[in-house]
C-alpha positions as CSV (number, residue, x, y, z in Angstrom):
1,M,-42.0,-55.8,2.3
2,P,-39.0,-54.2,0.5
3,S,-35.9,-56.3,0.0
4,T,-32.7,-55.6,1.9
5,R,-31.0,-54.5,-1.3
6,T,-33.8,-51.9,-1.9
7,A,-33.5,-50.6,1.6
8,V,-29.7,-50.2,1.4
9,L,-30.0,-48.3,-1.9
10,A,-32.7,-46.1,-0.5
11,G,-30.4,-45.3,2.5
12,I,-27.5,-44.5,0.2
13,T,-29.6,-42.2,-1.9
14,A,-30.9,-40.4,1.2
15,A,-27.3,-40.0,2.5
16,V,-26.1,-38.6,-0.8
17,T,-29.0,-36.2,-1.0
18,T,-28.3,-35.0,2.5
19,A,-24.6,-34.5,1.8
20,T,-25.4,-32.6,-1.4
21,L,-27.7,-30.3,0.4
22,T,-25.1,-29.8,3.1
23,L,-22.4,-28.9,0.6
24,N,-24.8,-26.6,-1.2
25,A,-25.6,-24.9,2.1
26,H,-22.0,-24.4,2.9
27,A,-21.3,-23.0,-0.6
28,D,-24.2,-20.6,-0.2
29,T,-22.9,-19.5,3.2
30,R,-19.4,-19.0,1.9
31,A,-20.7,-17.0,-1.1
32,A,-22.8,-14.9,1.3
33,H,-19.7,-14.2,3.4
34,E,-17.7,-13.2,0.4
35,R,-20.5,-10.8,-0.8
36,A,-20.6,-9.3,2.7
37,A,-16.8,-8.8,2.8
38,A,-16.9,-7.2,-0.6
39,A,-19.7,-4.9,0.6
40,R,-17.6,-4.0,3.7
41,C,-14.5,-3.0,1.7
42,A,-15.8,-1.7,-1.6
43,H,-13.2,1.1,-1.3
44,P,-9.7,1.4,0.2
45,A,-11.1,3.9,2.8
46,D,-13.1,1.0,4.1
47,V,-9.9,-0.8,5.0
48,L,-7.5,2.1,6.0
49,D,-8.3,5.4,7.7
50,L,-7.7,7.9,4.9
51,T,-9.3,10.9,6.6
52,D,-6.1,13.0,6.6
53,W,-4.7,11.9,3.3
54,K,-4.9,12.7,-0.4
55,L,-4.0,10.4,-3.3
56,T,-1.9,10.9,-6.4
57,L,-2.3,8.3,-9.2
58,P,-0.3,7.5,-12.3
59,T,-3.2,8.5,-14.5
60,G,-4.3,11.8,-16.0
61,D,-2.6,14.3,-18.3
62,D,1.1,14.8,-18.8
63,E,2.7,16.2,-15.6
64,D,-0.8,16.6,-14.2
65,P,-1.6,13.3,-12.6
66,T,-5.0,12.5,-11.0
67,E,-5.3,13.7,-7.5
68,I,-8.2,12.6,-5.2
69,T,-8.9,14.5,-2.0
70,Q,-11.5,14.2,0.7
71,P,-14.4,13.7,0.7
72,E,-14.2,12.0,-2.7
73,L,-11.4,9.8,-1.4
74,A,-13.7,8.2,1.2
75,A,-15.6,6.4,-1.6
76,Y,-13.0,6.1,-4.3
77,S,-11.1,3.2,-5.9
78,A,-9.3,2.9,-9.3
79,E,-8.6,-0.7,-10.5
80,P,-5.8,-1.7,-10.6
81,W,-3.9,1.3,-9.3
82,F,-5.7,1.8,-6.0
83,R,-7.9,-1.0,-4.7
84,A,-9.1,-2.8,-1.6
85,E,-8.3,-6.5,-1.3
86,S,-11.4,-8.8,-1.4
87,G,-10.7,-10.0,2.1
88,C,-10.7,-6.5,3.5
89,D,-7.1,-7.1,4.8
90,A,-5.2,-4.5,2.8
91,V,-5.0,-1.9,0.0
92,R,-3.0,-2.3,-3.1
93,F,-1.1,0.6,-4.7
94,R,0.3,0.2,-8.2
95,A,2.3,2.5,-10.5
96,A,3.3,1.3,-14.0
97,V,6.4,2.6,-15.8
98,N,4.3,4.3,-18.5
99,G,2.3,6.2,-15.9
100,V,1.7,9.9,-15.7
101,T,4.2,11.7,-13.4
102,T,4.2,15.0,-11.4
103,G,6.1,18.0,-12.7
104,G,8.7,17.5,-10.0
105,S,9.5,13.8,-10.8
106,S,10.2,11.6,-13.8
107,Y,8.7,8.5,-12.0
108,P,5.1,7.5,-11.6
109,R,3.3,6.9,-8.3
110,A,0.2,5.7,-6.6
111,E,0.8,7.4,-3.3
112,L,-0.8,9.0,-0.3
113,R,0.2,12.4,0.9
114,E,-0.4,13.5,4.5
115,M,-3.1,16.2,5.0
116,T,-4.8,17.9,8.0
117,E,-8.2,19.1,9.0
118,G,-10.0,16.0,7.6
119,G,-8.1,16.3,4.3
120,E,-8.6,20.0,3.7
121,D,-5.1,21.3,4.1
122,E,-1.6,19.9,3.3
123,A,0.4,18.9,6.4
124,A,3.7,20.7,7.1
125,W,5.3,20.0,10.4
126,S,8.7,20.8,12.1
127,T,11.2,18.2,13.2
128,T,12.1,20.5,16.1
129,D,8.6,21.0,17.5
130,G,6.8,18.0,18.9
131,T,7.0,14.3,17.9
132,H,5.7,13.1,14.6
133,T,5.3,9.4,13.9
134,L,4.2,7.3,10.9
135,V,3.7,3.6,11.2
136,V,3.0,1.6,8.0
137,R,2.6,-2.2,7.7
138,E,3.3,-3.0,4.1
139,A,4.8,-5.4,1.6
140,F,6.4,-4.9,-1.7
141,T,4.6,-7.2,-4.1
142,A,5.9,-6.3,-7.6
143,L,8.9,-4.5,-9.1
144,P,9.4,-3.1,-12.6
145,A,11.6,-4.9,-15.0
146,E,15.3,-3.9,-15.7
147,R,15.2,-1.2,-13.0
148,P,13.5,-3.0,-10.1
149,Y,13.4,-0.1,-7.7
150,L,10.4,1.0,-5.6
151,V,9.7,3.3,-2.7
152,G,7.1,2.3,-0.2
153,A,7.0,5.0,2.5
154,Q,8.8,8.3,3.1
155,V,9.3,11.5,5.0
156,H,9.1,14.4,2.5
157,G,10.3,17.9,3.2
158,G,9.6,20.9,0.9
159,D,10.4,19.8,-2.6
160,D,12.4,16.7,-1.9
161,D,12.3,13.4,0.0
162,V,14.2,13.3,3.3
163,T,14.3,9.6,4.0
164,V,12.5,6.6,2.5
165,F,12.2,2.8,2.5
166,R,13.5,1.9,-0.9
167,L,13.6,-1.6,-2.4
168,E,16.2,-2.4,-5.1
169,G,15.7,-6.0,-6.2
170,S,16.1,-8.0,-2.9
171,S,18.0,-5.2,-1.1
172,L,15.9,-2.9,1.2
173,Y,17.5,0.4,2.0
174,I,16.7,3.4,4.2
175,T,17.9,6.6,2.4
176,D,19.2,9.9,3.6
177,G,18.5,12.6,1.1
178,D,20.2,11.8,-2.2
179,D,22.2,9.0,-0.5
180,R,19.9,6.2,-1.7
181,H,22.1,3.5,0.0
182,H,22.5,5.2,3.3
183,H,21.5,2.1,5.4
184,L,21.0,-1.5,4.2
185,V,18.1,-3.1,6.2
186,T,18.4,-6.5,4.4
187,D,19.8,-7.9,1.2
188,D,17.4,-10.8,1.3
189,Y,14.0,-9.3,1.0
190,D,11.3,-11.6,-0.6
191,L,8.5,-10.0,-2.5
192,G,5.2,-10.2,-0.5
193,T,6.9,-10.2,2.9
194,E,5.1,-7.8,5.2
195,F,7.0,-5.6,7.6
196,E,6.5,-2.6,9.8
197,A,8.1,0.7,8.7
198,R,8.2,3.5,11.3
199,F,9.5,7.0,11.2
200,V,9.7,9.1,14.5
201,A,10.7,12.7,14.0
202,E,11.7,14.9,16.9
203,N,14.5,17.2,18.2
204,G,15.8,17.7,14.7
205,R,16.3,14.0,14.0
206,I,14.3,11.2,12.3
207,A,14.7,7.7,13.8
208,V,13.8,5.0,11.3
209,Y,12.6,1.6,12.5
210,Y,12.1,-1.8,10.8
211,N,9.9,-4.3,12.6
212,G,10.3,-2.4,15.8
213,R,14.1,-2.2,15.6
214,R,15.8,1.2,15.2
215,E,17.9,0.9,12.0
216,T,19.3,4.5,11.6
217,T,18.8,8.1,12.6
218,I,18.7,11.0,10.1
219,S,19.6,14.5,11.1
220,H,17.1,16.9,9.6
221,D,16.0,20.4,10.7
222,S,13.0,21.6,8.7
223,D,9.5,22.8,9.2
224,T,7.9,21.8,5.9
225,N,7.7,18.0,6.4
226,Y,5.0,15.5,5.8
227,F,4.5,11.7,5.4
228,K,3.9,9.7,2.2
229,A,3.1,6.1,1.6
230,G,2.2,3.8,-1.3
231,A,4.0,2.7,-4.5
232,Y,6.4,5.3,-5.9
233,T,8.0,3.3,-8.8
234,Q,11.6,4.4,-9.6
235,A,11.5,3.4,-13.2
236,N,9.9,4.8,-16.4
237,C,9.8,4.0,-20.1
238,D,13.3,5.4,-20.7
239,N,14.9,2.7,-18.5
240,S,12.5,-0.1,-18.2
241,E,10.8,-2.3,-20.8
242,P,8.1,-3.1,-21.8
243,C,6.6,0.3,-21.7
244,A,3.2,-1.1,-20.6
245,D,0.7,-1.2,-17.8
246,D,1.8,-4.7,-16.7
247,N,5.4,-3.5,-16.0
248,H,4.8,-1.9,-12.7
249,G,5.7,-1.6,-9.0
250,E,3.1,-2.5,-6.4
251,V,2.8,-2.2,-2.6
252,R,0.3,-3.8,-0.3
253,I,-0.5,-1.7,2.9
254,S,-2.5,-3.3,5.7
255,R,-2.1,-0.5,8.3
256,I,-1.2,3.2,8.3
257,E,-1.2,5.5,11.3
258,V,0.1,9.0,11.9
259,T,0.4,10.6,15.3
260,H,1.5,14.1,16.3
261,S,2.2,15.1,19.9
């Protein structure tokens, strides 16, 4: 018969083997879940409904940045400028100070522009006809050096912005046209803090909300309006160093919804 010592050692060996097999099984399960998550959100459109949007990126030719429209946008990503998070929780938008800009701006952007008809036509609605609402859950996650300014969501009208959420360092503002400091939401914003931005346009006015609280109302009577959201970096190589890809602004968006009624 085996000695007591031998029996104990055999029991320990069996327990260790069982534990090892269990840990390996858990690791395999976790890896499988991670692979499944990656498959579910291979593209930003797997995380956010981008049916009625087009995308402008800080890449391409001088004053002719890359634009992605539907149906291509439904299966498009561009590391690191426009990518889904691995956990399928949000989409990252990034624009570096050395990025390509549009002809109408000296600042780069990785930004969505509102469209209609499944992305075929550019949206243009009136503040005096109906109610037009944008809700964005977002967080500013990176700011450019020297000029740490970044726009995360906006109402645009014609050739200029009407009102935007604009972060300058730790101060978050709502603008009114060229008045970039129209309303201070907070002077203590921490990068990575998620919040809900909401614009409600009706009766010639735009009410702007932060986390469900109305912060200000902008008077604006126009019929060429549309919503935008993403990372619109307010810095370039003339005012921010280093002039490199790793000097950038970034926004994380976990929800975006537009309604018109």
